[in-house]
C-alpha positions, -999 to 999 in steps of 0.1 A, spaced: -143 291 -647 -139 259 -673 -144 222 -661 -117 195 -671 -129 173 -691 -123 135 -671 -102 111 -687 -123 79 -692 -116 48 -679 -90 28 -698 -109 3 -723 -77 -17 -729 -54 -36 -724 -23 -51 -736 -16 -96 -731 17 -102 -719 8 -137 -732 -16 -169 -722 -17 -172 -678 -4 -206 -673 -6 -202 -635 2 -183 -603 23 -194 -575 3 -176 -545 9 -168 -505 -23 -170 -489 -32 -148 -459 -30 -177 -434 4 -186 -452 -2 -219 -469 17 -215 -505 -10 -224 -528 -3 -224 -572 -35 -215 -593 -37 -231 -626 -58 -214 -654 -75 -226 -685 -66 -221 -726 -85 -187 -721 -67 -162 -693 -47 -136 -702 -14 -119 -684 -21 -81 -696 -5 -56 -686 -17 -10 -691 20 4 -699 57 -3 -707 80 11 -689 120 22 -706 137 -2 -676 137 -16 -643 148 15 -620 117 27 -610 114 62 -620 82 73 -636 49 54 -635 54 17 -629 34 -11 -651 2 -30 -633 -6 -63 -645 -41 -80 -643 -54 -111 -652 -81 -106 -679 -108 -131 -697 -107 -162 -687 -131 -177 -667 -128 -187 -636 -132 -181 -598 -116 -179 -564 -128 -192 -533 -129 -177 -499 -107 -209 -493 -82 -195 -518 -86 -224 -545 -88 -217 -579 -118 -231 -598 -118 -231 -636 -151 -231 -649 -154 -234 -691 -132 -213 -714 -144 -179 -708 -152 -148 -734 -133 -140 -761 -136 -124 -798 -120 -119 -824 -112 -83 -835 -100 -62 -865 -60 -57 -855 -72 -16 -875 -95 -9 -846 -68 -16 -818 -52 18 -803 -22 29 -818 0 28 -783 -15 -4 -770 -2 -22 -807 35 2 -799 36 -18 -766 31 -52 -774 50 -49 -807 79 -37 -780 73 -65 -756 72 -93 -778 106 -87 -801 84 -69 -824 61 -93 -835 28 -87 -856 3 -104 -832 -17 -134 -842 -46 -128 -833 -62 -100 -813 -88 -110 -789 -117 -85 -770 -129 -99 -736 -147 -80 -709 -135 -61 -680 -153 -70 -651 -165 -46 -628 -144 -38 -602 -175 -36 -568 -161 -44 -536 -127 -69 -534 -110 -91 -510 -77 -99 -503 -59 -129 -512 -26 -132 -505 3 -125 -523 21 -131 -554 53 -156 -552 56 -163 -591 38 -159 -628 44 -184 -652 30 -177 -688 32 -185 -725 40 -152 -750 53 -153 -784 85 -136 -790 100 -125 -826 135 -139 -818 126 -171 -794 92 -181 -806 66 -192 -784 82 -194 -751 71 -199 -713 79 -180 -689 86 -181 -650 93 -152 -630 93 -154 -592 92 -124 -576 118 -111 -549 99 -106 -517 102 -68 -521 85 -69 -556 58 -97 -543 19 -74 -549 -10 -84 -530 -29 -103 -549 -77 -90 -545 -102 -106 -565 -140 -90 -570 -166 -103 -543 -175 -131 -569 -139 -140 -575 -144 -138 -610 -115 -113 -615 -79 -111 -604 -68 -74 -591 -29 -67 -584 -18 -43 -561 15 -31 -547 45 -51 -557 78 -35 -573 78 -46 -604 71 -32 -642 70 -46 -675 100 -32 -699 106 -42 -735 118 -77 -720 91 -86 -701 82 -88 -662 106 -74 -645 111 -65 -610 122 -30 -597 160 -27 -581 160 -17 -553 
């Protein structure tokens, strides 16, 4: 019997834009705003055609930057974080297509690479209420987006044991060519 090859883990993600802040409701019920440094990037793994909820949903991630989420739910910015300029020709073609679709056809000014941190054990922090990020769009230039999430769309927020990588789990949202959208109920 032939063995199926395992699909390798995804090593690239596409950036929505520079993450400015996340509004979080902590497990205790307290609401806080985490502000990030210049290098944190809100990224995603795929683009869906619409917010109907059919097909596989997109997932969001916070990549790059140098921050640490404490056990008390505070976000500490620690320096600038590591990222490196990358030759555009080395980017996976499907990732470049997804970027162009979500940025109105605008080619990226810069392409950066940053380490995707190891998962390990995660701890639950709370729920994401709003995501604020800055993105370049061919039609509007550099724009700041405030995306409040409806209660059904709010993903859980988890961090790795060291508090240096944020993960979103669940939530009824997706990334379409228009950006982050709540999935229709």
